[in-house]
N, C-alpha and C positions, 0 to 999 in steps of 0.2 A: 374718909377711909375708902369709900367705893372708888374714888378717882385713882388712888394709889394702886388698888388691886387691878383696875382697868389698865393702867400704865404698865404694871408688871406683866399682865397677860399679853398685852400687845407687844411688849418688848420680847417676850418669849416666842411669840409667833413670828416676829420679824427675824429673830436670831435663828430659829429653825429653818425659815425660808432661805435665809442667807447661806446657812450651812448646807442645805439641800442643793442650792445652785452651785456652790463650790464643789460638792461631791459629784454632781452630775458632770461637771467639766472634767474632774479628775478621772471618772470612769470612761468618758468619751476619749480622752487622751490616751488612757491605758489600752483601750480597744483599738484605737488607730495604730499604736505602736505594736500591739500583738499581731494585728493583721498584716502590717508592713513586714514584720520579722518573719512571718509565715508565708509571705508572697501571696496574700489573699487581699481581696477588696472588701472593705467595710461598706455594706450597702446602706443607702439612705443617710450615711454619716450621722447616725443617731444611736443612742442607747435608750432602752425603755425600762423605767423603774418598775419592778414587779412586786417587790415586798420590802417592808421596813420592819425591823424588830430591835429590841434592846437586849444586850447581853453584858455580862461582867467580864472584865479581863482578869489577868492573873493577880493584879493588885486590887481587885474588887471594885474598880471604877466602872460605872455604867457607860457603855458606848452604844452609839447608834450604828446598826448594821443595815446595809442596803443591798438588795439583789437587783442587778440590771441584766437584761437580755439584749442581744444584738444579732444581726444577721450579716453574713459574709458570703463571699463566693470566690471560687478559684477559676471559674470559666465564664462568668457573666451570664450563665443560663440557669444554674442550679442555686438554690438558696440553702445555706447551712446556718445552724443556730449555735450560739455560744452564750456564755454568761460570765459575769464578773461580780464578785462580792467585795464590798468595801466595809471596813470596820473603822469607825472614826474617819480620819482623813488618810487612810492607807488602803491600798489594794490588798485584800486578804487572799483572794483566790480567783483564778481565771480558768475557763474551760472552753475549748472549741470542740463541738460535737461533729462526728463524721456523718451521721445519717443525713441523706438528702431528702428534702421534702419539696415536691413540685406543686 
């Protein structure tokens, strides 16, 4: 019985890890497209996961939501910050902030 529970737990961990890697790639691709469409440069070519939470959609299914932040620039000197929110395997929201931080 313990072996079955261990296999189920490990399977859940692997499934979550696989889903997280897929969603990271989805967020990075969306950020690249957003920056390209805005004539901005995505700095470091990375997104950073800031937060993960669960929520229910309209059909009451539980979905994993993830908040990612990213840095971009329009002049290669200033850094600007944006974020992207994914719900399940879809981009739910993106935002590029105007304030410059040096």
